[in-house]
C-alpha positions in Angstrom: 0.1 0.1 0.1 2.8 2.6 0.9 4.5 1.6 -2.4 1.1 2.6 -4.3 1.1 5.9 -2.6 4.5 6.6 -3.4 4.1 5.3 -7.3 0.9 7.8 -7.4 2.4 10.6 -6.2 5.4 10.0 -8.3 3.0 10.1 -11.3 1.5 13.5 -10.3 5.0 15.0 -9.7 4.7 15.2 -6.1 8.0 15.2 -4.1 8.6 11.1 -2.9 9.7 12.5 0.3 6.7 14.3 1.0 4.8 11.3 -0.4 6.3 8.8 1.9 5.6 11.0 4.8 1.9 11.2 4.1 1.9 7.6 3.1 3.4 6.5 6.6 1.1 8.9 8.3 -1.9 7.4 6.5 -0.9 3.9 7.4 -0.3 4.7 11.2 -3.4 6.6 11.4 -5.5 3.7 10.1 -4.0 1.5 13.2 -3.4 4.0 15.5 -5.0 2.1 18.8 -2.3 -0.5 17.8 0.6 2.0 18.1 -0.5 4.3 21.0 2.5 3.2 23.4 5.1 3.8 20.2 3.5 7.1 19.1 3.4 8.5 23.0 7.3 7.3 23.1 8.1 8.8 19.9 6.5 12.0 20.4 8.0 12.3 24.0 11.6 11.9 22.6 11.2 14.3 19.9 10.2 16.9 22.3 12.5 16.1 24.6 15.5 15.6 22.2 15.2 16.2 18.3 13.0 19.6 18.6 15.4 21.5 20.8 18.5 20.0 18.5 16.7 21.3 15.6 16.2 25.0 17.0 19.8 25.0 18.3 21.1 24.2 14.9 18.9 26.8 13.5 20.2 29.3 15.8 23.8 28.7 14.7 22.8 29.2 11.3 20.9 32.6 12.2 22.8 35.8 11.0 20.8 38.8 12.9 23.8 41.3 11.9 23.0 40.9 8.3 19.7 39.1 8.0 17.7 41.3 10.2 15.5 43.9 8.9 14.7 47.0 11.2 11.4 47.8 9.5 10.3 44.2 9.4 10.9 44.0 13.1 9.2 47.3 13.9 6.0 46.4 11.5 6.1 42.8 13.9 6.6 44.3 17.2 3.9 47.0 16.1 1.6 44.1 15.3 2.0 42.0 18.4 1.4 45.0 20.8 
């Protein structure tokens, strides 16, 4: 079934990585009750490790000196307040 999802996505020109993600999501969603404990463990691991690591990597690549727009920052802050 997963191969069929990816084959259809490939024929439609959708990125195969995105198609594989959606196919996996659809299959797990069908049998969610069987995987409750495993999905809960994966979710906890993602929030505890992978998400902080991702934001740390993004933070190190962030260049606020050259990449910061003062006008966009002021507009954002004005919209927030």
